[in-house]
C-alpha positions in Angstrom: -4.0 42.8 40.0 -0.5 42.3 38.9 0.8 44.3 36.0 1.4 42.2 32.8 4.3 43.0 30.5 3.6 43.6 26.8 5.4 40.4 25.9 3.0 38.5 28.2 0.0 40.3 26.8 1.0 39.4 23.2 1.5 35.7 24.2 -1.9 35.5 25.8 -3.5 37.2 22.9 -1.9 34.9 20.3 -2.8 31.8 22.5 -6.5 32.8 22.6 -6.5 33.4 18.9 -5.1 29.9 18.3 -7.5 28.2 20.5 -10.5 30.2 18.8 -9.0 29.3 15.3 -8.6 25.5 16.1 -12.0 25.4 17.6 -13.5 27.0 14.4 -11.6 24.4 12.3 -12.9 21.5 14.4 -16.5 22.9 14.1 -16.2 23.3 10.3 -14.7 19.8 10.0 -17.6 18.3 12.0 -20.3 20.2 10.3 -19.1 20.2 6.7 -16.5 17.7 5.9 -17.5 14.8 8.2 -21.2 15.4 7.5 -20.3 15.1 3.8 -18.4 11.9 4.3 -21.3 10.5 6.4 -23.8 11.4 3.6 -21.6 9.8 0.9 -21.3 6.7 3.1 -25.0 6.4 3.5 -25.5 6.8 -0.3 -23.2 4.0 -0.9 -24.8 1.9 1.8 -28.3 2.5 0.2 -26.9 1.4 -3.2 -25.7 -1.8 -1.6 -29.1 -2.6 -0.1 -30.7 -1.8 -3.4 -28.4 -4.4 -5.2 -29.3 -6.9 -2.4 -33.1 -6.2 -2.9 -32.8 -6.7 -6.6 -30.9 -9.9 -6.2 -33.4 -11.0 -3.5 -36.4 -10.4 -5.8 -34.7 -12.0 -8.7 -34.9 -15.4 -6.8 -38.7 -15.1 -7.2 -38.4 -14.2 -10.9 -35.9 -17.1 -11.5 -38.5 -19.6 -9.9 -41.3 -18.3 -11.9 -39.3 -18.6 -15.1 -38.5 -22.3 -14.4 -42.1 -22.9 -13.5 -43.4 -21.8 -16.8 -41.9 -24.7 -18.7 -43.5 -27.3 -16.2 -46.9 -25.6 -15.9 -47.5 -25.2 -19.6 -46.8 -28.8 -20.5 -49.1 -31.6 -21.7 -47.4 -34.2 -19.5 -48.0 -32.1 -16.4 -51.6 -31.3 -17.6 -52.5 -34.9 -17.8 -50.6 -35.9 -14.7 -52.9 -33.9 -12.5 -55.8 -35.8 -14.1 -54.6 -39.4 -14.2 -51.7 -39.3 -11.6 -49.6 -41.6 -13.7 -46.5 -43.1 -12.1 -44.3 -42.7 -15.3 -44.4 -39.0 -14.9 -43.4 -39.3 -11.2 -40.5 -41.7 -12.0 -39.2 -39.7 -15.0 -39.6 -36.1 -13.8 -40.0 -35.9 -10.0 -36.6 -37.0 -8.8 -34.4 -35.4 -6.2 -32.0 -34.5 -8.9 -34.7 -32.7 -11.0 -35.6 -30.4 -8.1 -31.9 -29.7 -7.4 -31.3 -28.7 -11.0 -34.4 -26.5 -10.9 -32.9 -24.7 -7.9 -36.1 -25.4 -5.8 -36.8 -27.1 -2.6 -40.4 -28.3 -3.2 -43.2 -28.5 -5.8 -47.0 -29.1 -5.4 -49.4 -30.2 -8.0 -52.8 -29.1 -7.0 -56.0 -30.3 -8.8 -58.6 -27.8 -9.9 -60.6 -29.1 -7.0 -58.0 -27.8 -4.5 -56.7 -31.2 -3.6 -52.9 -31.8 -3.6 -52.3 -34.5 -6.3 -48.6 -34.7 -5.5 -46.0 -33.0 -3.5 -42.2 -33.3 -3.2 -39.5 -31.6 -1.2 -35.8 -32.0 -1.0 -33.1 -30.7 1.4 -30.9 -28.3 -0.5 -27.7 -29.3 1.3 -28.1 -33.1 1.2 -30.2 -33.1 -2.1 -32.4 -35.8 -0.7 -36.1 -36.1 0.0 -37.4 -34.6 3.2 -40.7 -33.8 4.9 -42.7 -30.8 4.0 -43.5 -28.0 6.5 -47.1 -28.1 7.6 -47.1 -24.3 8.0 -45.9 -23.9 4.5 -48.5 -26.4 3.1 -51.3 -24.8 5.0 -50.3 -21.2 3.8 -50.2 -22.4 0.1 -53.5 -24.1 0.2 -55.4 -21.6 2.3 -54.5 -18.7 0.0 -56.7 -19.2 -3.0 -54.9 -16.7 -5.2 -51.8 -19.0 -4.8 -53.3 -22.5 -5.2 -56.3 -21.8 -7.4 -56.6 -20.1 -10.8 -59.4 -19.6 -13.3 -57.8 -17.7 -16.0 -55.1 -19.1 -18.2 -53.0 -15.9 -17.8 -53.2 -15.8 -14.1 -50.1 -16.3 -11.9 -48.7 -15.4 -8.5 -45.3 -15.2 -7.0 -43.6 -13.7 -3.9 -42.4 -14.4 -0.4 -44.0 -16.5 2.3 -43.3 -16.0 6.0 -42.3 -19.4 7.5 -40.8 -20.4 10.9 -37.7 -21.5 9.1 -37.3 -18.1 7.3 -38.4 -16.6 4.1 -39.8 -18.9 1.4 -39.7 -17.8 -2.3 -42.7 -19.3 -4.3 -44.3 -19.0 -7.7 -47.6 -20.6 -8.9 -49.2 -20.8 -12.2 -52.1 -22.5 -13.8 -51.4 -25.9 -15.4 -52.1 -25.6 -19.1 -51.5 -27.7 -22.2 -48.3 -27.2 -24.1 -49.9 -24.7 -26.6 -51.0 -22.5 -23.6 -54.6 -23.3 -23.9 -57.1 -24.5 -21.2 -59.3 -25.2 -19.5 -57.1 -24.8 -16.4 -56.1 -28.3 -15.3 -54.9 -27.2 -11.8 -52.1 -25.4 -10.1 -48.3 -26.0 -10.0 -46.4 -24.4 -7.2 -42.5 -24.1 -6.8 -40.9 -23.0 -3.6 -37.3 -22.2 -2.5 -36.2 -21.6 1.0 -33.9 -18.7 1.8 -30.9 -20.8 2.6 -27.1 -20.3 3.2 -26.5 -20.6 -0.6 -28.7 -17.7 -1.4 -27.4 -15.7 1.6 -23.8 -16.4 0.5 -24.6 -15.3 -3.0 -26.1 -12.0 -1.8 -23.0 -11.4 0.4 -20.9 -12.1 -2.8 -22.7 -9.5 -4.7 -22.0 -7.0 -2.0 -18.3 -7.6 -1.9 -18.5 -10.4 0.8 -20.2 -8.1 3.3 -22.5 -9.6 5.8 -26.2 -10.0 5.1 -28.9 -10.4 7.8 -32.7 -11.0 7.5 -35.0 -11.0 10.6 -38.6 -11.4 10.9 -40.5 -8.0 10.9 -42.7 -9.1 13.8 -39.9 -10.6 15.9 -40.3 -9.4 19.5 -36.6 -9.5 20.3 -35.3 -7.5 17.4 -31.7 -6.0 18.0 -31.5 -2.3 18.5 -30.3 -1.3 15.1 -33.2 -3.4 13.5 -35.7 -1.5 15.8 -34.4 1.8 14.7 -34.5 0.8 11.0 -38.0 -0.7 11.5 -39.3 2.6 12.9 -37.9 4.5 9.9 -39.0 2.1 7.2 -42.5 2.0 8.8 -42.7 5.7 8.0 -42.6 5.0 4.3 -38.9 5.0 3.6 -37.9 2.4 1.0 -34.3 2.2 2.2 -32.6 3.4 5.4 -28.9 3.5 6.4 -27.0 4.6 9.5 -23.9 3.7 11.4 -24.5 0.7 13.7 -21.0 0.8 15.3 -17.7 2.8 15.0 -16.5 0.5 12.2 -19.8 -0.7 10.5 -22.7 1.1 8.7 -26.0 -0.9 8.2 -28.4 -0.4 5.4 -32.0 -1.7 5.6 -35.1 -2.5 3.6 -38.4 -4.3 4.1 -39.3 -7.6 2.4 -43.0 -7.9 1.8 -44.9 -11.1 1.7 -47.5 -12.2 -1.0 -50.3 -10.1 0.7 -48.0 -7.0 0.4 -47.4 -7.0 4.2 -44.1 -6.3 5.9 -42.6 -9.8 6.5 -38.9 -9.4 7.0 -36.1 -6.8 7.5 -33.1 -7.2 5.2 -29.8 -5.7 6.3 -26.4 -5.2 4.6 -23.4 -4.5 6.9 -20.7 -2.5 5.3 -17.3 -1.4 6.7 -17.1 2.4 7.3 -14.3 2.7 4.8 -15.5 6.0 3.3 -16.2 7.7 6.7 -13.0 6.4 8.3 -10.9 7.5 5.5 -12.6 11.0 5.6 -12.1 11.1 9.4 -8.5 10.2 9.1 -8.1 13.0 6.4 -9.9 15.5 8.7 -7.7 14.5 11.5 -4.5 15.0 9.4 -6.0 18.4 8.3 -6.5 19.4 11.9 -3.0 18.2 12.9 -1.7 20.3 10.0 -3.7 23.3 11.2 -2.4 22.8 14.9 1.3 22.6 13.7 0.6 25.6 11.4 -0.7 27.6 14.2 2.1 26.7 16.7 4.6 27.5 14.0 2.8 30.7 13.1 2.6 31.8 16.7 6.2 31.0 17.3 7.3 32.8 14.2 5.2 35.8 15.1 6.6 35.9 18.6 10.1 35.8 17.3 9.4 38.7 14.8 7.5 40.7 17.4 10.4 40.2 19.8 13.1 41.1 17.3 11.4 44.2 15.6 9.2 45.4 18.5 9.7 44.1 22.0 13.5 44.1 21.9 13.6 47.6 20.6 11.0 48.8 23.2 13.3 47.1 25.8 16.5 48.8 24.5 14.7 52.1 24.2 13.4 51.8 27.8 16.9 50.9 29.1 18.6 53.9 27.2 16.0 56.3 28.4 16.8 55.0 32.1 20.5 55.5 31.5 19.9 59.1 30.3 18.3 59.8 33.7 21.3 58.6 35.6 23.3 61.8 36.4 26.5 59.8 36.6 26.0 58.6 33.0 27.8 60.9 30.5 25.6 59.6 27.7 22.8 62.1 27.0 21.4 60.7 23.7 19.7 57.7 22.3 21.3 55.4 19.6 19.4 55.7 16.3 19.5 52.4 14.4 17.6 51.8 11.2 14.8 53.8 9.6 11.7 52.6 11.3 9.2 54.0 13.7 11.5 53.3 16.7 14.3 55.1 15.0 12.0 58.1 14.4 10.8 57.9 18.2 14.6 57.9 19.3 15.3 60.8 16.9 12.4 62.8 18.4 13.4 61.9 22.0 16.9 63.1 21.3 15.5 66.3 19.8 13.4 66.8 22.8 16.4 66.2 25.1 18.3 68.8 23.0 15.6 71.3 23.4 15.4 70.6 27.2 19.2 70.9 27.4 19.2 74.1 25.4 16.2 75.5 27.6 18.1 74.5 30.7 21.4 76.3 29.4 19.4 79.4 28.6 17.8 79.3 31.9 21.2 79.0 33.7 22.5 81.8 31.6 19.5 84.0 32.5 20.1 83.1 36.1 23.8 84.0 35.8 22.9 87.4 34.2 20.4 88.1 36.9 22.9 87.2 39.5 25.5 89.6 38.0 23.0 92.3 37.7 22.0 91.9 41.2 25.7 92.0 42.4 26.2 95.2 40.4 23.1 96.7 41.8 24.2 95.8 45.4 27.6 97.5 44.7 26.0 100.6 43.6 23.8 100.8 46.5 26.8 100.5 48.8 28.6 103.4 47.0 25.6 105.5 47.4 25.3 104.9 51.0 29.0 105.8 51.5 28.3 109.3 50.0 25.4 110.0 52.3 
């Protein structure tokens, strides 16, 4: 394995630290910040579908309020008994239904027989044929078309092949609100483009969709919403694409059975803004880390690595016998200066020891020479 320089080790260590730090920043951003923005987005989407549901239900209430004036009226009470043409000519015009904001009205006698019926096309404001499915639903349901009590009433939504139908029905009474019950008056209104546009206007012109609950070819987002709403959730919201969030609720029919799924589609403005902010934050973190690493490397190089390199070079020069320099330069007052001072002191001690050793060798050599001379002299006298 090749030996790594200190500079390389420092660079690798700082790079690993940066990657770990950025990874943690991304994790925290995903788990905390983006999750919070997603939850806020869902809350706003739920508020939107709540508004739509209130406006949707108000259509039934509006029809019921208009119905009251007609059902509790002497002219209507006696019309279901004598079927006079003057009432039809004076009151049951296309314009009357248009002004009431309804599509059709049914006058049902107490016997259950329809005395008179009328329907107009909301777009053309002209008379049109009545849906057989709608008529059958109204007549077959006794709690819609037949009342015995003067305070009875019924209203809600009917499932129809053409889409949701709002209805309200009340017993026909005299103008003073007394009976006996003369029959039943029913008003209906189709969920048409006018109502859809109004719902979209209430929700800042965001798209509204409504699909049959029992439709076999529901889109994927509606299927997911249906599963969640079927578990008892009143409202459910989730991202349906990268740029839209859908919020859903159920529309129940007059039998309190799920009939339709209502959806609001909203732009993901909150989440996208939050995502952009998190992205800018991560960019800032990356730039900060790179700048920090670069600055740290510069400082380490200036105050550590360069001094170690110089110290290493000076020590190598001292080892060279041809180099007259035998001391390290001491610059500053840091740890490296202390190290250079201690090395210089060690070199001085080594030099002094070497000099003492050389002096001792010289003394020994002289002693030996003197001793040799004396031995020679002694040998001469023998």
